[in-house]
C-alpha positions as CSV (number, residue, x, y, z in Angstrom):
1,X,-6.3,17.5,56.2
2,X,-9.0,17.9,53.3
3,X,-6.9,19.1,51.2
4,X,-3.8,17.3,51.9
5,X,-6.5,14.0,50.9
6,X,-7.4,14.9,47.2
7,X,-4.5,16.3,47.2
8,X,-3.1,12.4,47.4
9,X,-5.9,11.0,45.2
10,X,-4.8,13.4,42.3
11,X,-1.4,12.4,42.3
12,X,-2.0,8.1,43.0
13,X,-4.5,8.7,40.4
14,X,-1.8,10.4,38.0
15,X,0.7,7.8,39.2
16,X,-1.6,4.8,38.7
17,X,-2.3,6.1,35.4
18,X,1.2,6.5,33.9
19,X,1.9,3.2,35.3
20,X,-0.8,1.0,33.2
21,X,-0.3,3.1,30.0
22,X,3.8,1.6,31.0
23,X,2.3,-1.6,30.7
24,X,3.3,-4.0,27.6
25,X,-0.7,-5.2,27.2
26,X,-1.2,-1.1,26.8
27,X,1.3,0.7,25.4
28,X,0.4,-1.7,22.2
29,X,-3.2,-0.9,22.6
30,X,-4.6,-0.6,18.5
31,X,-6.2,3.0,19.3
32,X,-2.5,4.7,20.0
33,X,-0.6,3.0,17.6
34,X,-2.9,2.7,15.3
35,X,-2.2,4.0,11.3
36,X,-5.4,3.2,9.7
37,X,-6.5,5.0,6.3
38,X,-10.6,5.7,5.6
39,X,-11.3,2.5,3.2
40,X,-14.1,0.6,1.5
41,X,-14.1,-2.5,2.7
42,X,-16.1,-3.8,-0.5
43,X,-13.0,-2.6,-2.1
44,X,-10.4,-3.1,0.4
45,X,-6.8,-3.5,-1.1
46,X,-4.9,-3.8,1.9
47,X,-5.6,-3.3,5.5
48,X,-2.4,-2.6,8.4
49,X,-3.4,-3.9,11.8
50,X,-1.4,-3.8,15.4
51,X,-0.3,-7.1,16.5
52,X,-0.3,-8.0,20.0
53,X,3.7,-7.9,19.8
54,X,3.5,-3.8,18.9
55,X,4.7,-4.9,15.3
56,X,2.6,-3.2,12.4
57,X,1.5,-6.0,9.7
58,X,-0.1,-5.7,6.3
59,X,-2.3,-8.2,4.4
60,X,-2.7,-7.0,1.0
61,X,-6.0,-7.4,-1.0
62,X,-6.3,-6.6,-5.1
63,X,-10.0,-5.2,-5.5
64,X,-9.4,-1.7,-5.6
65,X,-6.9,0.8,-5.4
66,X,-7.2,2.4,-1.2
67,X,-8.2,6.1,-1.3
68,X,-7.2,8.2,1.9
69,X,-6.8,11.7,2.8
70,X,-2.8,11.9,4.0
71,X,-2.0,9.0,1.2
72,X,-1.8,5.7,-0.1
73,X,0.6,3.0,1.2
74,X,2.0,1.0,-1.8
75,X,2.5,-2.3,-1.3
76,X,4.1,-4.7,-3.1
77,X,4.4,-8.9,-3.8
78,X,5.0,-11.0,-6.1
79,X,4.1,-13.9,-5.4
80,X,0.1,-12.3,-4.2
81,X,0.0,-8.7,-5.0
82,X,-2.4,-8.7,-7.6
83,X,-4.6,-11.0,-5.9
84,X,-7.6,-10.9,-3.4
85,X,-5.5,-12.0,-0.5
86,X,-2.1,-12.3,0.1
87,X,0.8,-13.2,2.9
88,X,0.5,-11.3,6.2
89,X,4.0,-8.9,5.8
90,X,5.5,-6.9,8.2
91,X,5.1,-2.6,7.1
92,X,5.7,0.7,7.4
93,X,3.7,3.3,6.4
94,X,4.4,5.0,3.2
95,X,2.3,8.0,2.2
96,X,3.7,10.7,-0.3
97,X,1.7,13.2,2.4
98,X,4.8,16.1,1.8
99,X,6.8,16.9,-1.2
100,X,10.4,19.1,-0.8
101,X,12.0,20.7,-3.6
102,X,15.6,19.1,-3.8
103,X,18.0,22.0,-5.0
104,X,20.8,18.8,-6.1
105,X,21.9,17.5,-8.2
106,X,20.5,19.4,-11.7
107,X,17.3,17.6,-13.2
108,X,17.2,17.0,-16.8
109,X,13.0,17.3,-17.7
110,X,12.7,14.2,-20.5
111,X,10.0,12.0,-20.6
112,X,9.9,8.3,-19.4
113,X,7.1,5.1,-19.3
114,X,6.1,3.6,-16.0
115,X,7.7,0.1,-15.3
116,X,4.7,-2.0,-13.5
117,X,1.7,-0.5,-12.4
118,X,2.4,1.7,-10.0
119,X,0.5,4.1,-7.7
120,X,0.5,7.7,-8.5
121,X,-0.5,10.9,-6.3
122,X,-1.2,14.5,-6.7
123,X,0.1,17.3,-4.8
124,X,-1.8,17.4,-1.6
125,X,-0.5,13.4,-1.7
126,X,-3.4,11.9,-1.8
127,X,-4.1,8.7,-4.7
128,X,-4.7,10.0,-8.4
129,X,-4.7,6.6,-9.8
130,X,-2.9,2.8,-10.6
131,X,-1.0,4.4,-13.9
132,X,-0.4,0.7,-16.2
133,X,2.6,-0.6,-17.0
134,X,3.7,0.8,-20.6
135,X,1.9,4.9,-19.6
136,X,4.4,7.6,-21.0
137,X,5.0,10.4,-18.6
138,X,7.2,13.8,-18.7
139,X,9.8,14.3,-16.3
140,X,9.5,18.0,-15.0
141,X,11.2,17.9,-11.4
142,X,12.3,15.2,-9.3
143,X,10.9,16.0,-5.3
144,X,11.8,13.8,-2.2
145,X,8.8,12.6,-0.5
146,X,8.6,10.3,3.0
147,X,7.6,7.3,0.3
148,X,11.6,8.2,-1.1
149,X,12.5,10.0,-4.5
150,X,9.2,11.3,-6.8
151,X,9.2,12.9,-10.2
152,X,7.1,15.9,-10.6
153,X,5.8,14.5,-14.1
154,X,2.8,15.5,-17.0
155,X,1.3,11.9,-17.6
156,X,-0.1,10.9,-21.3
157,X,-4.2,10.0,-21.2
158,X,-5.6,7.3,-23.4
159,X,-7.7,10.1,-25.0
160,X,-4.4,11.8,-25.7
161,X,-4.2,14.3,-22.7
162,X,-1.7,15.6,-20.6
163,X,-2.5,15.6,-16.8
164,X,0.1,17.6,-14.4
165,X,1.8,17.8,-11.4
166,X,1.1,14.2,-11.0
167,X,3.7,12.0,-8.7
168,X,5.2,9.1,-9.5
169,X,7.5,7.3,-8.1
170,X,11.1,7.6,-9.7
171,X,11.7,3.3,-9.3
172,X,8.9,2.8,-11.3
173,X,9.8,5.4,-14.2
174,X,12.7,4.4,-17.4
175,X,14.1,6.9,-18.6
176,X,14.5,8.0,-21.8
177,X,16.7,11.7,-23.4
178,X,14.7,14.6,-24.9
179,X,10.8,14.6,-24.7
180,X,8.0,12.7,-26.1
181,X,6.7,14.8,-28.9
182,X,10.3,15.0,-30.8
183,X,11.4,11.3,-29.9
184,X,11.7,9.5,-32.8
185,X,7.9,8.6,-34.1
186,X,9.4,4.8,-34.9
187,X,11.6,4.5,-31.8
188,X,8.4,6.0,-29.6
189,X,6.4,3.0,-30.6
190,X,9.0,0.7,-30.1
191,X,9.4,1.5,-27.0
192,X,5.8,1.5,-26.0
193,X,5.4,-1.4,-27.8
194,X,7.8,-3.5,-25.5
195,X,6.2,-1.9,-22.2
196,X,2.8,-2.1,-22.9
197,X,3.5,-6.3,-23.9
198,X,5.4,-6.3,-20.1
199,X,1.8,-5.6,-18.5
200,X,-0.1,-7.8,-20.4
201,X,1.7,-10.9,-19.3
202,X,2.4,-8.9,-15.6
203,X,-2.0,-9.2,-16.1
204,X,-1.9,-12.5,-17.4
205,X,0.5,-13.8,-14.5
206,X,-1.5,-12.0,-12.0
207,X,-4.6,-13.6,-12.7
208,X,-3.1,-17.5,-12.2
209,X,-1.9,-16.4,-8.7
210,X,-5.7,-14.8,-8.4
211,X,-7.3,-17.7,-9.2
212,X,-4.8,-19.5,-7.1
213,X,-5.8,-17.6,-3.9
214,X,-9.8,-18.0,-5.0
215,X,-9.1,-22.2,-4.7
216,X,-7.5,-21.6,-1.1
217,X,-10.3,-23.4,1.3
218,X,-9.3,-21.0,3.8
219,X,-10.0,-17.3,2.1
220,X,-13.1,-16.9,2.8
221,X,-12.2,-17.0,6.8
222,X,-8.9,-15.2,6.1
223,X,-10.6,-12.7,4.6
224,X,-13.4,-12.3,6.5
225,X,-11.2,-12.4,9.8
226,X,-8.8,-9.1,8.8
227,X,-12.1,-7.4,8.1
228,X,-13.1,-7.7,11.9
229,X,-9.9,-6.8,12.5
230,X,-10.2,-3.7,10.3
231,X,-13.5,-2.8,11.6
232,X,-12.3,-3.0,15.5
233,X,-9.0,-1.0,14.6
234,X,-11.5,2.0,12.5
235,X,-13.9,2.2,16.6
236,X,-10.2,2.6,18.2
237,X,-9.6,5.5,15.6
238,X,-12.9,6.8,15.7
239,X,-13.4,6.6,19.6
240,X,-10.0,7.9,20.2
241,X,-10.6,11.2,18.0
242,X,-13.7,11.4,20.0
243,X,-11.8,11.0,23.1
244,X,-9.8,13.3,22.2
245,X,-12.2,16.3,21.7
246,X,-14.4,15.2,24.8
247,X,-15.0,17.2,27.4
248,X,-13.2,15.3,30.7
249,X,-16.9,14.0,32.2
250,X,-16.9,12.1,28.3
251,X,-14.1,11.2,27.9
252,X,-14.7,8.6,30.8
253,X,-17.4,6.6,28.4
254,X,-15.2,7.0,25.6
255,X,-12.5,5.6,27.3
256,X,-14.5,2.1,28.8
257,X,-15.2,1.5,24.6
258,X,-11.7,1.8,24.0
259,X,-10.6,-0.4,27.3
260,X,-13.0,-3.2,25.8
261,X,-11.4,-3.1,22.2
262,X,-7.9,-2.8,23.7
263,X,-9.4,-6.6,25.8
264,X,-11.1,-7.8,22.2
265,X,-7.9,-6.8,20.0
266,X,-5.7,-10.3,21.4
267,X,-8.7,-12.1,20.4
268,X,-9.7,-11.5,16.8
269,X,-5.7,-10.8,16.1
270,X,-5.0,-14.6,17.4
271,X,-8.1,-16.1,15.7
272,X,-6.6,-14.2,13.2
273,X,-3.3,-15.6,13.2
274,X,-5.3,-19.2,13.3
275,X,-6.7,-19.4,10.0
276,X,-3.8,-17.4,8.4
277,X,-1.5,-20.5,9.1
278,X,-4.1,-22.9,7.5
279,X,-4.3,-20.6,4.4
280,X,-0.5,-20.4,4.0
281,X,-0.4,-23.7,4.5
282,X,-2.6,-25.0,1.5
283,X,-1.1,-22.2,-0.5
284,X,2.4,-23.5,0.3
285,X,1.5,-27.0,-0.2
286,X,-1.0,-26.6,-3.8
287,X,0.0,-24.5,-7.2
288,X,0.5,-20.2,-6.4
289,X,-0.5,-20.2,-9.6
290,X,2.8,-20.5,-11.1
291,X,2.8,-23.9,-12.5
292,X,-0.4,-22.9,-14.7
293,X,1.9,-19.3,-15.9
294,X,4.0,-21.5,-16.6
295,X,2.6,-24.0,-18.7
296,X,0.3,-21.1,-20.6
297,X,0.6,-20.9,-23.7
298,X,0.0,-17.0,-24.5
299,X,2.6,-16.5,-21.7
300,X,5.2,-17.9,-23.4
301,X,4.5,-16.5,-26.6
302,X,4.5,-13.9,-25.5
303,X,7.7,-13.6,-23.0
304,X,9.6,-15.1,-26.8
305,X,8.5,-11.7,-28.4
306,X,9.3,-9.6,-25.2
307,X,12.8,-10.5,-25.2
308,X,13.5,-10.7,-28.5
309,X,12.3,-6.9,-28.3
310,X,14.0,-5.9,-25.3
311,X,17.6,-6.3,-26.9
312,X,17.4,-3.2,-29.1
313,X,15.3,-1.8,-26.5
314,X,17.2,-2.0,-23.8
315,X,20.1,0.4,-24.4
316,X,18.0,3.1,-25.7
317,X,17.0,4.0,-21.6
318,X,19.2,6.4,-19.8
319,X,18.6,5.1,-16.5
320,X,16.1,2.9,-14.2
321,X,16.0,0.1,-16.6
């Protein structure tokens, strides 16, 4: 009888746990669905959090690059991507953590230029650095990763030294025939001048966008709410790791802490959504930096020069213009 009673309690407990974990609020627990890279809060580039609906959200900042042990997600937003905070967008995590050689089609090594500023990665999938538009690379081989097609390259640094085995997204490279060393010096200089100017234009436009965002009276609260969400989810991640490694007697303590986070997360998420709505409403009613950029004399001069150069540079590219 006693044996039957204890068996009943164990089975009943397992069934209760199964039902709890199948509930919508439990299914979208931040500490089970979360992917959040290690970040320095003072230099956060982006954060990801799980909304109450279970949808993964991303808020992008531009203070610095995010370095992680497993890789980095590259984010882009024409309106606010280079500014200190941007619109919230649904996102999937892209981390070039696994790189596998692709046997076909035949790959022909050649040189190229990074079109616009983009992340580059090591063979381990960690962030190497942001390569500015106009950076020269030599293409060594083509590979696939969970972030899409990647080109294994040699990167020419500002000091004239080459750094090998750096992976760059294929979509970010404009390709030219042959190798860099044997290319015509005149032609090579013209190409680099064009893409360097293109990068200067992008950076100046980004400055106007960042200034517009910092004028937003809701920006400080928006960033604060986003950081509070990040802190909570980092706590959840750390507690989950500890719980999974704990003994049975210790797990109860960690589960209690995680349960508290489970109920706290919707409050922070709702607060973030409310502040975000105010932030976006002000942004949409005011200049987002595009008007200031359109009236900037320096940008007008640069854009005219870029247009004049493009007619002679574009035909030289053999891929990804």
